[in-house]
Backbone bond lengths (Angstrom), bond angles and torsions (degrees), N, CA, C in turn:
res aa  C-N    CA-C-N  psi(-1)  N-CA   C-N-CA  omega(-1)  CA-C   N-CA-C  phi
1 M - - - 1.379 - - 1.639 105.90 -
2 G 1.244 121.14 129.88 1.379 126.40 178.74 1.607 115.34 -81.53
3 N 1.338 112.89 162.95 1.385 118.51 -179.79 1.601 109.11 -71.64
4 P 1.247 119.13 132.62 1.419 119.57 -176.59 1.627 117.14 -65.43
5 L 1.359 109.28 -13.45 1.470 115.69 176.30 1.505 111.10 -91.58
6 A 1.273 119.23 -14.09 1.527 122.47 -171.65 1.494 115.65 -50.13
7 G 1.279 117.97 -38.29 1.510 120.89 -172.17 1.456 109.98 -87.89
8 K 1.367 118.57 -13.90 1.551 118.80 -167.04 1.585 107.36 -87.50
9 T 1.267 111.25 147.82 1.522 119.57 172.80 1.471 107.75 -83.15
10 M 1.285 116.53 125.73 1.444 119.40 175.55 1.483 112.17 -95.58
11 N 1.373 112.10 141.87 1.561 116.75 175.98 1.489 106.48 -85.78
12 P 1.353 119.13 133.67 1.361 120.17 170.59 1.562 116.56 -63.63
13 N 1.337 116.62 143.27 1.493 121.56 -179.58 1.433 104.17 -68.96
14 S 1.395 115.18 172.04 1.407 126.86 178.76 1.484 114.46 -71.46
15 G 1.339 118.12 7.55 1.509 120.93 178.78 1.475 106.32 99.55
16 S 1.319 125.84 -2.73 1.500 119.98 178.31 1.555 112.58 -69.50
17 L 1.205 118.57 -21.12 1.417 122.79 -179.59 1.615 109.30 -101.81
18 D 1.263 120.22 124.34 1.391 126.39 -177.78 1.538 107.74 -134.40
19 G 1.339 118.37 153.32 1.345 120.70 169.58 1.466 121.86 -50.16
20 Y 1.267 119.11 -44.06 1.420 118.30 175.86 1.511 113.67 -66.24
21 G 1.307 119.24 -29.73 1.451 119.23 169.43 1.545 116.29 -63.65
22 L 1.354 118.17 -28.04 1.405 120.93 178.70 1.516 107.58 -76.01
23 G 1.483 108.05 -41.23 1.524 111.94 -178.00 1.532 113.32 -67.74
24 S 1.288 119.80 -35.15 1.409 119.05 -175.31 1.484 107.47 -77.27
25 L 1.385 121.48 -29.86 1.418 121.45 178.76 1.592 107.18 -71.38
26 F 1.207 117.98 -44.23 1.476 120.02 174.74 1.470 115.07 -65.63
27 E 1.168 116.45 -31.16 1.576 118.85 176.45 1.548 106.42 -67.97
28 K 1.391 115.54 -48.52 1.400 115.98 179.32 1.574 116.81 -53.99
29 I 1.367 111.72 -39.12 1.441 117.80 -176.82 1.549 110.31 -75.19
30 V 1.260 119.45 -42.84 1.481 122.43 177.83 1.544 113.22 -67.33
31 R 1.284 116.58 -30.04 1.483 120.89 177.09 1.542 101.89 -67.69
32 S 1.325 119.24 -45.30 1.569 120.96 -175.83 1.492 103.77 -62.72
33 W 1.396 123.80 -26.10 1.502 122.61 179.75 1.612 110.54 -84.09
34 G 1.237 118.88 -2.65 1.490 119.86 177.64 1.514 115.98 116.41
35 A 1.326 122.53 9.85 1.474 124.92 -179.27 1.502 107.87 -81.79
36 D 1.263 117.45 133.94 1.404 122.10 170.59 1.446 117.03 -99.03
37 D 1.330 110.98 -42.35 1.488 121.75 -171.92 1.613 104.84 -102.18
38 V 1.263 116.56 102.11 1.479 127.36 179.47 1.575 111.56 -129.57
39 L 1.243 117.61 117.24 1.494 122.51 180.00 1.532 108.42 -120.48
40 V 1.274 119.05 117.04 1.499 124.19 169.71 1.571 107.20 -71.94
41 L 1.339 125.33 115.98 1.317 127.28 -172.59 1.412 113.16 -89.14
42 G 1.365 118.22 -29.93 1.505 118.68 179.50 1.508 110.12 159.77
43 T 1.240 113.46 176.88 1.486 121.25 -175.16 1.564 109.62 -123.03
44 A 1.230 114.95 173.25 1.398 123.81 178.61 1.423 109.93 57.94
45 L 1.326 120.22 69.06 1.473 118.15 177.46 1.415 114.99 -72.80
46 V 1.329 115.31 134.96 1.472 124.63 177.87 1.480 113.88 -101.14
47 E 1.329 109.88 -50.48 1.501 116.49 -178.59 1.500 110.53 -87.43
48 T 1.267 115.23 159.10 1.510 121.12 178.75 1.546 107.01 -108.90
49 E 1.260 118.84 115.18 1.506 122.14 176.32 1.473 108.83 -71.73
50 D 1.353 116.49 154.89 1.357 121.79 173.57 1.573 115.42 -78.84
51 L 1.369 109.62 78.42 1.491 122.42 -177.95 1.466 111.27 -112.16
52 P 1.325 122.35 96.38 1.448 126.46 -165.89 1.515 112.86 -73.49
53 L 1.319 118.69 -19.33 1.527 116.90 179.69 1.566 110.01 -97.35
54 E 1.312 116.24 114.26 1.400 122.13 -177.49 1.461 114.82 -136.02
55 R 1.353 116.17 136.42 1.402 119.06 175.88 1.609 108.28 -131.79
56 S 1.186 116.99 139.50 1.537 124.36 174.18 1.371 109.56 -115.23
57 L 1.346 120.03 162.57 1.384 127.15 175.88 1.541 113.64 -151.48
58 I 1.229 113.93 125.51 1.517 117.98 -178.79 1.584 106.83 -84.44
59 L 1.289 114.81 123.99 1.527 124.88 -179.66 1.561 104.63 -93.31
60 S 1.341 116.30 133.16 1.385 120.79 172.41 1.592 103.35 -146.17
61 G 1.360 111.08 157.33 1.409 116.45 -165.82 1.463 110.55 114.18
62 S 1.234 115.66 -148.48 1.570 126.38 -179.95 1.478 109.02 -55.70
63 L 1.370 122.83 -35.38 1.405 129.83 178.34 1.510 109.33 -115.53
64 K 1.311 119.57 128.91 1.467 120.24 -173.71 1.632 107.82 -122.18
65 G 1.334 116.14 136.77 1.396 115.59 177.05 1.487 114.98 155.70
66 L 1.301 122.93 -153.79 1.479 130.97 178.03 1.500 110.71 -134.97
67 V 1.299 112.58 133.69 1.495 121.37 -177.57 1.526 99.41 -118.41
68 N 1.354 113.78 131.80 1.512 119.17 177.40 1.644 108.15 -126.83
69 I 1.230 115.06 124.75 1.510 117.22 173.92 1.527 111.78 -122.46
70 R 1.335 116.72 129.56 1.435 119.53 -171.80 1.623 108.97 -125.46
71 C 1.291 118.29 149.11 1.383 118.41 177.68 1.517 114.36 -166.53
72 S 1.203 121.42 175.70 1.603 123.77 175.84 1.400 104.29 -77.01
73 P 1.381 111.36 157.40 1.535 117.54 174.26 1.466 118.45 -61.79
74 E 1.361 116.54 -17.09 1.495 122.31 -178.67 1.433 109.15 -80.12
75 F 1.309 121.80 -27.42 1.480 118.93 -177.43 1.437 116.94 -62.42
76 P 1.358 119.15 -41.10 1.489 121.96 173.81 1.479 115.97 -62.57
77 A 1.394 117.79 -25.11 1.495 124.35 177.91 1.497 102.80 -80.76
78 W 1.266 123.71 -33.99 1.478 119.85 172.33 1.502 111.16 -63.09
79 L 1.372 115.29 -48.78 1.478 121.08 -177.50 1.575 107.32 -58.61
80 R 1.287 122.12 -44.72 1.418 124.41 -178.14 1.588 111.71 -61.67
81 D 1.402 109.38 -43.59 1.510 113.15 -179.20 1.516 112.42 -63.36
82 H 1.424 116.79 -31.70 1.337 121.13 -179.03 1.574 116.68 -88.21
83 R 1.294 109.92 1.92 1.600 119.72 167.55 1.460 112.37 -106.34
84 Q 1.401 120.24 6.93 1.452 123.61 174.07 1.555 107.59 -54.92
85 G 1.289 117.07 143.00 1.398 123.25 179.33 1.557 110.62 84.29
86 T 1.374 117.34 1.29 1.545 117.73 169.66 1.483 108.69 -119.96
87 P 1.181 122.03 170.89 1.514 121.95 -176.80 1.466 109.24 -67.23
88 L 1.351 119.64 -27.84 1.462 117.44 176.96 1.483 118.29 -71.02
89 G 1.391 116.63 -23.11 1.446 123.64 175.16 1.528 110.80 -63.30
90 R 1.183 125.01 -12.73 1.511 129.85 -177.43 1.528 112.95 -79.89
91 Y 1.415 113.86 -22.21 1.292 121.80 -175.42 1.499 121.74 -87.56
92 P 1.325 124.86 152.38 1.433 127.80 174.74 1.649 110.16 -43.53
93 A 1.352 119.81 147.50 1.359 121.75 -177.49 1.544 110.65 -58.75
94 E 1.393 116.76 -43.12 1.502 115.54 -176.37 1.530 110.14 -67.88
95 E 1.259 122.11 -27.03 1.486 124.31 178.11 1.581 106.77 -68.71
96 V 1.295 113.26 -41.21 1.478 113.70 175.77 1.478 118.40 -62.04
97 F 1.429 107.23 -36.16 1.580 111.36 175.88 1.572 109.41 -69.29
98 E 1.298 111.52 -29.06 1.550 110.57 -177.83 1.655 110.51 -73.07
99 E 1.382 112.37 -30.16 1.550 118.82 173.81 1.457 105.98 -66.88
100 L 1.307 123.61 -39.38 1.442 123.30 176.43 1.439 109.02 -64.57
101 V 1.179 122.58 -44.86 1.565 125.49 -176.59 1.571 104.52 -61.33
102 S 1.405 115.55 -50.36 1.396 114.36 -178.76 1.508 117.01 -61.95
103 F 1.282 119.25 -37.01 1.416 126.60 173.39 1.428 114.15 -64.58
104 F 1.305 115.99 -39.16 1.555 117.50 174.39 1.530 109.79 -61.98
105 C 1.379 116.67 -45.67 1.419 121.70 -176.06 1.656 111.11 -62.40
106 L 1.339 108.99 -41.60 1.497 116.66 175.02 1.469 112.94 -57.54
107 S 1.407 117.10 -45.17 1.306 127.66 -178.68 1.598 109.53 -66.22
108 L 1.294 113.15 -35.55 1.520 117.38 -178.37 1.589 108.14 -67.23
109 F 1.424 112.05 -37.41 1.438 115.99 175.94 1.438 110.02 -58.13
110 H 1.331 121.35 -49.08 1.418 129.65 -172.15 1.564 111.62 -64.74
111 R 1.433 115.40 -35.40 1.378 121.00 179.58 1.510 110.22 -61.77
112 F 1.288 121.03 -26.25 1.512 124.00 -173.69 1.485 103.21 -116.56
113 W 1.401 119.39 40.03 1.429 123.37 178.70 1.402 114.29 -57.54
114 R 1.384 114.96 130.70 1.520 123.00 172.32 1.527 107.06 -129.08
115 P 1.273 116.81 90.53 1.467 122.71 -168.12 1.551 110.10 -57.80
116 H 1.272 122.87 -28.70 1.470 122.53 178.27 1.508 112.83 -71.29
117 S 1.401 118.12 -24.34 1.454 119.52 -174.16 1.423 111.22 -136.29
118 F 1.317 124.40 27.74 1.443 131.06 -179.88 1.443 113.22 -61.54
119 Q 1.281 120.94 115.21 1.448 124.80 176.17 1.637 106.52 -139.02
120 I 1.296 115.85 150.96 1.397 120.37 171.81 1.521 111.84 -135.99
121 G 1.277 118.32 121.87 1.472 119.98 178.71 1.420 105.58 -82.29
122 P 1.428 117.66 -173.47 1.381 123.75 178.39 1.472 111.04 -58.47
123 I 1.353 112.15 143.29 1.529 115.76 173.79 1.567 102.80 -121.45
124 H 1.360 105.40 111.90 1.515 117.40 -177.89 1.487 114.27 -145.47
125 P 1.392 119.22 96.47 1.342 121.25 -177.76 1.500 114.72 -66.72
126 F 1.310 119.73 154.61 1.361 121.88 -170.74 1.613 106.48 -148.59
127 D 1.364 113.19 151.77 1.482 114.81 -178.30 1.459 105.77 -67.07
128 S 1.361 108.97 153.31 1.497 113.84 -170.40 1.522 100.12 -153.24
129 Q 1.418 109.76 169.56 1.452 122.46 178.10 1.498 110.38 -149.99
130 P 1.365 124.27 148.04 1.445 123.10 -178.62 1.434 115.82 -46.30
131 E 1.336 120.34 -36.92 1.526 121.25 -177.26 1.334 112.08 -69.12
132 F 1.403 121.02 -12.04 1.498 119.06 178.92 1.568 109.35 -94.01
133 W 1.309 121.53 -9.53 1.441 125.56 -176.34 1.582 107.65 -62.74
134 P 1.305 120.29 155.39 1.386 127.39 170.95 1.592 108.82 -51.00
135 L 1.252 113.40 156.92 1.414 118.91 -175.26 1.522 109.18 -79.51
136 D 1.222 122.75 -34.43 1.426 128.61 -179.27 1.620 105.75 -68.49
137 P 1.380 114.06 156.29 1.455 111.66 172.80 1.535 110.08 -68.69
138 P 1.408 118.57 167.12 1.383 116.35 177.83 1.633 110.24 -70.44
139 N 1.341 113.02 158.36 1.377 117.06 172.78 1.518 114.11 -74.62
140 A 1.303 113.29 -27.83 1.506 119.99 177.75 1.506 108.10 -146.29
141 S 1.325 117.16 142.93 1.450 119.87 174.17 1.529 113.96 -153.75
142 C 1.329 119.69 162.24 1.318 118.29 -176.68 1.656 108.66 -166.82
143 A 1.264 111.44 151.73 1.442 117.90 174.35 1.533 109.97 -121.14
144 L 1.368 111.08 149.03 1.521 111.45 -178.91 1.546 98.97 -139.34
145 L 1.344 109.31 167.93 1.533 118.73 165.32 1.510 102.70 -122.62
146 V 1.365 113.44 120.96 1.540 121.00 178.83 1.509 103.29 -112.53
147 E 1.314 116.16 114.65 1.404 122.20 178.17 1.596 110.80 50.98
148 G 1.241 111.80 36.25 1.513 116.37 -179.13 1.507 115.98 84.41
149 Y 1.375 119.93 -0.71 1.481 123.76 176.31 1.571 107.42 -97.73
150 R 1.302 112.40 135.34 1.474 116.23 -179.83 1.611 104.77 -85.64
151 V 1.373 113.33 133.95 1.496 124.42 173.62 1.528 108.54 -129.60
152 E 1.323 110.03 130.03 1.501 115.35 178.11 1.601 105.48 -112.84
153 L 1.307 112.56 143.98 1.454 123.82 177.86 1.570 108.84 -124.35
154 R 1.311 114.85 131.94 1.468 119.64 172.06 1.504 112.10 -134.87
155 F 1.270 117.00 145.43 1.396 124.92 -172.49 1.514 111.10 -139.35
156 W 1.401 116.84 111.20 1.438 119.72 169.27 1.543 104.71 -104.41
157 T 1.429 115.11 134.26 1.361 121.53 174.20 1.569 110.00 -112.39
158 N 1.351 112.51 144.68 1.480 112.52 176.43 1.611 104.18 -124.73
159 D 1.267 118.60 29.77 1.400 129.36 172.10 1.582 108.12 -68.75
């Protein structure tokens, strides 16, 4: 089953979203989860790395679009290990990764807060693959190294 946004043409945002903004937000979150070594590698990803663990999330409400986060299978294990001693540390590594994806998306909503029209639709990460992505390039993208693990972020907006 493909992504429901895959065939749609996305309109680029007015420039308020940039790859570095995604990277800095993700860095802030992952540091709060225990990461010390975080490096934002760059923006505007053209190539797709071989990163087999991938989750996407359709944003609806005040912010509309598709967020995609990819990483190696080892990164969620690192996340889970750093959440030991918390309720989240009892869950399987991939579920901990999905919690991080959800929290990132919630934070993305808050970054573009519009108090007069703030709404958040369901936040539900799902398995994804590059062939299910929208046909247009993402409006924003970024790659990071978190504790030596590569993480890629992509955001397509249809606002």
